[in-house]
N, C-alpha and C positions, 0 to 999 in steps of 0.2 A: 946899636946899629944892627946887631944880629936879630934883635926882637922886631925891629922895623921891617927887615927883610922877610921875617916869618909872617908878619901881619899882611904885607903886600902880597906874598905868595898865597896866603889863605883867601884874601879878597879875590885875586885872579881866578883861583880854583872855584870859588863860589859863583863868580860871574859866568864862568865857563859852564858850570853845571846848570845854571838857570837857563842859559842860551840853548844848551842841549835839550833840556826839558821842553822849552818853548818850541824848538824845531820839531821835536818828536810829537808834541801836541798838534802842531799845524799839519804834519804829515798824516796823523791819525784822522784829523778833520777832513783833509782832502780825500783820503781813502774812503771815509764814510760817505762823502758826497758821491764819489764815483760808484760805490757799491749801490747806493740808493738809486742813482740814475740808471744803472744797469737793470736793477729790479723793476723800475718803472717802465723801461723800454720792453722788457720781457713780458710784463703784464699787458702792455699796449698791444704787442704782437698777438698775444692770446685772444684779446678782445677782437682784433681784426680777423683772426682765424675763425672765431665763432660766429661773428656777424656776417652773414652771407646774403647776397642779393637773391631774392626769390623771383625767378623769371615767370611772369604770368603766362607766357607762351611756350614754356618748356616742353609741355606735352601736347601742344596745339600745332596743327598742320595748316589749317585754312581759316578763313573768316568771310563773312558776308555782312554788308552794311547797306542801309537805305537812308534817304533823306525824306522824312515824313512831311516836312513843311512844303516841299514842292507839290506833293500829291494833294494836300489839303487846299492850298492856294489855287491850284489849277482847277480843282473841282468846282470852285465858286464861279468859274467862268465857263463851265461845261466843257472843260478840256481835261486831258489826261497827261500827266508828266510823271515819269518814273525815273529816279536817279539812284544808282547804287554802285557797289564795287564788290568784286570777288577777289580775295587776296590769298596768296600763298606765303606762309611764314617759314617753311622748312627748307627753302632753297638756300638761304644764307641767314644765319642767326644774328647778323648785324644789318640785315636789309629786308626788303619786302618786295615781292613781285605782285603788282596789282593790275586788275582789269576793270577800270571804271566804265560803266555803261549809262546811257541816257536815252530815253524814249519820250517823244513829245508828239501828241496829236492835238494841236492847238486850234481853238476857234478864234478867228479874228475878232477884234473888239474896236469900239470907237468908230473912227472914220473908215475903218477897213472891215466893218462887220459884214458887208455883203461879199467879201472875198471868200474863196474856198479855204478849207483847212490846210495847214502845212504840217506834214509829217516829217519828223527828224529822228534818226537813230545814229548814235555815235558809240564807238567801242575803242577804248584805249588799251595799250599795253605799256605799263610804266614800271620802271625800276626805281625803288626808293632806298637810298642809302642813309642810314641813321648816323648822326654825328657822335653819339655816345657809344658805350661798350655793349649796349643791349638794344633790342627792338622796342624802343620807347623814346619819346621826346621829339626833338627836331630832326628833320631830314631834308636832303636834296633829292630831286627826282628828274629823270629824263624819260621820254617815251615817244610813241607814235600814236596817231589817231586815224581811224576810218570813219567817215560820215556818209550816210545815205539820206538824201533829202528828196521829198516829193512835194511840189507846190507850185505857186505862180512865180514866174521869172520876172523880176522887176524891170529888166532891160527890154522886155518885149512890148511895153507900152509906155507912153510918155506921161500920162496923167491918171492918178488913182481916182480922182474925183469925177471924171467923166465916164460915160457908159463905155463898156468894152466887152469883148468876148474873152473869157478867162483862158489863159494859156498855161496849161498844166505840163510841167516837165519834171523829169527825174534825173538826178545827178549823183555821182559818187565822188568823194574827196578823200585825199590822203595827205597827212601833214605830220609835223614833228612839234614837240613841245617840251618845256622844262619848267620846273617850279620849286617851291619850298612848302613845307607843311609841318604839322605837329600832330603827334599821336599820343593818346593816353590809354593804357591798357590796365584794367582792373583785375584783381585776382579772381573775381567771379567769372571772368571770360568775356564780359562786356567791354567795349572800347568806344572811343569817340575821337574824331579828328577834324582838322581844318586844313585847308591848303589853298594856294593860288598858283595857277599855271598860265604860261603864255607861250605862243608859238605862231606858226603860220601853215597854211595849206600849200602844198606843192603842186597839186593837180586839182582840176575841177573848179574853176573860178566862175561859177554861176551865182548870181545874186538872187537868192530865193526870198520872197516877201515874208518879212517877219521872223526869219530864223536863220542864224548861222551864215549870214551873207559875207561875201568877200573872202580875203585870204587870211585875215587875222583870227587867231585863236586866243581867247581870254576866258579862263574859268576860275570861279571863286566858289569853293565848297565850304558850306557852313551847316551846322545842325545835322551832321551825318553820324548815325549811330550804328554799331555793329556788334556781332557776337562771334567769338572764335570757337573752333571745335577741332 
């Protein structure tokens, strides 16, 4: 009986030792995993600290851009169209203060070729707020517009196809507009953008033949290229 008790005690002691070793091994494995995870997180933080966004507008204050397509297409019709924008980038490094301008001295064509030229000049003051952390990518915009138009007033005669004495008038318009757009700035200083804006004129509701008539403002900018400095 005494020998049996000794054997049972030896077995229990052996089982206890095995369980203790197993628990110690599991704890060591868990500690190893936690240490490895901490090292990985530290390494990841070092990578994030070394990889920094290089802002192409960091030392730039202004920019100027033009739409060459308007000029080339208008010249084919013996007209002059100049579309551009002057921008300030140093007012707010997450925004842009832009001054788009547009000049058109258009020759009528088709059924209206015997009409006089219509001259149009517009100047906008627009605030563009970028959606990201930098002056790049998508943005929302709000602004105002001034328009000066000289040409024939559509409401002064009833029929374009009959003979008439040209009625030349000049008008000034003021309006508000809002829109969305996208900007891409390269490290070289060149940039490109597209946008669409809509709004309405609040004053000067004269309908000038062939240009910017009525109260509605709708602008779509494509193929506009610029350089920052």
